[in-house]
N, C-alpha and C positions, 0 to 999 in steps of 0.2 A: 755797400758794405757786404762782405761775405760772412754769412751768419756762422755762429759757433759750431753748429752741427757739421758744417762742411769744413770750415777753417781749422777745426781741431784735428782733422784727418791729414793735414798737410804739415810737413816739416820742411822749412826753408833752410838751405845751406848756401853760404856765400861769404863774401868779405864783409868787414865791419861797415855797418850802415849808419850808426850814430856818429855824428861829427865826421861824416864821410868826406872823401876827397875825390870825386869823380863819378863817372856814369853809372857803374854797376851799383855802388853804394846808394846813389840817388834813386835808382829804380827800386831797390829793395826798401829803402826808406819810404818811397811813395806807396808801395804795396802795403807796408806794415800798418799804415793808417786806416786801411780798409778791411782788415781782418779783425773780427771780434776776438779771436784767439790767434795770436801770432807766435808759433813755435819756430825758433831760430837757433842755428849753430853757426858761429863765426869761425871760418877756416883760415882767415888771413886778416890781420889787423894793420893799422897804420903805423908802421915802424920800418926803420932801415936796418935794424939789428937782425942778422941771420939767425942768431941763437934764439931770439924771441920769436921769429917767424916759425922756426922748427918746433919750439916748445908749444906755441899756440896751436899749431896743426896737430901735434900729438894729443893735446887736450881736446881738440875738436873731435878727433877720431874716438877717443874714450867716451866723450859725451854722446856721440852718435850711437855707440853700442848701448849705453845706459838708456837713452831715450827710446830706442827701438825695442829694448827688452821690457822696459817698464810701461811705456805708453802704447797700449794695444789699439788705441783709436787711430794711430797714424797709419794711413794707407798709401800716402804719396810722399816721396822725397823730391823736392823741387830744388835742383842744383843750379845755381847761377855761376857761370864760368867764362873764362876767356881763353887765350891761346898760351903757348909756351908752358911755363911751370904750372899754370892753372890746370892744364889738361891732365897732368900727372897726378896732381892733388885730387882732382875731382874724379879721376878714373878709379882711384882707391875707394873713395866715398861711394861711387856707383857699385863697385863690386860688393862692398859690405851691405849696401841697401838692397840690391837686387838679388845677388847670388847667395847671400847668407840669410837675409830676413825676408826675401821674396816680396819686396815692396814695389809698387809702381814708381818708376823713376822718370823725371823730366830733366833734360839738360837744356837750360836756358842760355843760349849762346849770345854773349855780348862782344865776342872777339872781333877786333878790327883787323887783326893780323893772322886769322886762322888759315886763310888760303895760302899765304906766304909761308907760314909755319908748317902746314901739312906738306905742301909740295917740296919744301926744302929739307924735310926730315929724312933720316935714314930709314931703311926698310922696317926695322923693328918698331920704331915710333909710328910709322904709317899703319902697321898691323894693329898697334894699340888703339889708334884713333878709329880704325875700322871696327874693332871689337867693341869699343865704347859707343860710338855713334850708331852702330848697327844693332845694338841690343837694348839701348834705352827705349822706354815705351813711347816717348815723345821728345822731339827736338823743337824747341821754340826759338825762332830767329826773328830778326828785327825788320827785315825787308824782303821783297821778292827776290832780289839779287842773291841774298844769302840763302834763301830757300832753294834756289837753283843750285848753288854750290853744294849744299848738303845732299840733295837728291841726286846730283850728278856723280859725286865722289864716293858716296857711301850707300849701303843697302839698308836704308832707314825704314823703320816700321811706320813712322808717321812724322810729318814735319808740318808745323803750323806757324803762321806769322802772327805775332802779337806786338802791337805797337808799343814803343816806350811810353811811359806815363809822365805827364807834365802837368803841374797844377794850373788851374785857370786863374789868371791874375784879374784883380778887380781894378784894371787900369787900361786906359786907351791913350796912346801917344798922340800928341798934337800933330797937325798936318805939316807944319813948316819945319824943315831941318835946321839945325843950329849953325852958327858960324863962330869959330871954325867947326867943320864937320867932325863929329865925335865918333871915332871907331873904337870897338871893344873886342878884345881877344880874351877868352877864358879857357884855361886848360894847361896841361903840362908843358912847361917851357923846354923845348927840345926839337931835334931835327924832324921827328916823325910828325909833329904837329905843324911843321912848316913855318914857324914863327920867325925864324932867322931869314927866310926868304923875304918876308914882308919887311923886316927891319932893314935888310940890305937895300931894298928898293927905296925906302924912305931916306936912307943915308945917301944913296947915289943922287937922288933928286931933291935933296933937302931944300935947296933954294926955291924950287917950284912949289913945294908943299908947306913951307914955313908960314905960319899964321892962317893957313887954310884947313889943315888937318891936325887933329890931336888923337893919338892912339893910346888907349889905356890897356895895359896887359896885366891880367891876374892869373896866377898859377904858381905851382911849385916846380921843381926840376932844376934846370940849369940857370938859375937866377943870377948867380955870380957872373957867368959868361955874358948874360944879357946886359947886366949893369955895366960891365966893362966896355961893351960895344957902345952903349948909350953915352958913356963918359968920353971914350976916345974919339967917337964920331961927333961929339957935341950935339946930341939929339934930344937933350932934355926939354927943349921947347916943343918937340914933336911927339915924344914918347914918354909915358910915365909907367914905371913898373911898380906894382903894389904888392907883389908876393901873393900868397894864397889868400883869397877872399871868399866869404860866405855870408849867409844870413842877410841882415839888413844892408850891409855894405854892397853885397852883390845885387840885391834888389834895387838899390839906389842907382847903381851903374846901368842896370837894364832899363830903368825908367828914363835915365838922362842921356843915354847914348843914341846915336842915329843908325849906326851900321854895325853888324856883327860879322867879324871876319875870321875864318878858320881855314887856313891854307894847308890842310893835312895831306899826308901821303897815303894814309889809309884810315878807315873808320868803319864802325858798325853802323849805327844810326845815332848820331851825336845828340845827347840830351841837351847840350848847350845850345845847339841850333834850334831845337824845339822850344826851349825856354825863350830864346831871343825872338823867335817868331811870335810867341804868345805875348810878348811885350811890344810888338810892332816894329822891331828893328829890320832894316833891309839886310838880307843875307848875302855875303860874298864867301864862297867856299869852292872846294875842288870836287871833281867828278869821281868820287870814291865811295865805296860801300853803298849804303842806302840813301845817301844825301841827294842824288838826282831824283829820287822818288818823292822828295818833299820840297825841293828847290828846283824850279824850272828857269833856265837861263833867260834873262830879260822878260820874265813874266812875274816872278816874285823875288827875284834876286839875280845874282851873277854866278856862273860856274866857269871854272877854268881847269886846265890840267895841272897836276902837282908839279911844283918846281918851275912853272912858267912865269918868270919874273916880268917878262914883257907884257903878259896878260894882266898881271897885278897892276902894273903901271897904267895900262889902258883903262882898266876898270876904275881905278881911283880917279883918273882924269874924267871919265864919264860921270861918275858920281858928283864930282865938283861942278860939272857943267849942266847937269840936268836933274836938279832936285825936284822937279815937277812930277817925276815918276814915283816918288816915295810913297805917296798915299795909295796909289794904285797897287804897288807891290805889297804894302801893308795889308790892304783889304784881302788880297789873294792869300797871303800867308795866314791871316786869321781864319780863313775858310779851311785851309789845309790842316792847321794845328788843332782845330776843334776835334778831329778824330783821335787825338792823343790825350784828351782830357780824361780824368778818372771816370766820368759818367759814361764814357764809351769803352774804355779799356777794361775796367774791373768786371763788367758783365761778361766780357769775352773770356777773361781768366776764370771766372766762376764756371762757365760752361765747360771749359777744358778740364777743370777739376772734377766736375760732375761726370764727364764722359769716362774718367779713369776710376771712378769709385762705384759706379752702378753697372 
């Protein structure tokens, strides 16, 4: 727990964390439980309405001015952000906090697409990124690969790695995998997460996997497209789409599935993989972002290149043929994910805050 004397000096800025849908909200939610005083401004809510998005952001900027004017205890503005539109929203927050109120500013980067966004941006946007990331007091990133990205491309004052936070479950999975083998995907349904690559493999080899594999998909996004494929390809025996899931339903799936699969094209450091590891699921994912720093191929899971459907097929066949490795992989994942439990992460965050306030 970060005591009130220190936590009262921090103002957290980011997207909605109550009833969140995704990684950044999950991280902020995890942190909030360990602050004796949690000061927070929401810059982006869960809505598809552009008008509501704009109005919410305007309210957040007004609230930022009010909080920084009234609350003289605040010394640090801790900004959680991603790429694309998030960069522009948080750049304005940075300018208010740093250049008007002279606060210490942390940019906590959760962006899975920051490298693609930056290198593909026009000159003016690249200048904005350099001004932003070069003048915040600290950039927090999720893995060593992202630390290298920021230090290579920007003249940063300071870059630190802080692991994503994941609760420690009071549960240990049984040794024996189930029959059929239960696969789980949690995340936004869309091309970036690679879920349609996996579905295409299961459709093409339906006869080989029927009765042997069952995939549960939980998430929002292109659900209608996914349901159409399941119906047209007659995959209901292999694939079940549950829409967005959270809370007890999510916990139940993590308890009862054997394998977590995330065939993404880019990632930061997925909270979903860390959660799955903490529940003892074998991980199957792509070599993107910080994932290779927590999943080692054929040591505690399987890694492959994004879009490689042949590799997906081979890995699924290996999993069916060699369930004896599951317990070995689980034991190694438990060792890795321990570093991401609150008892390890929160003291590191506390030291970061202390370094900026004294």
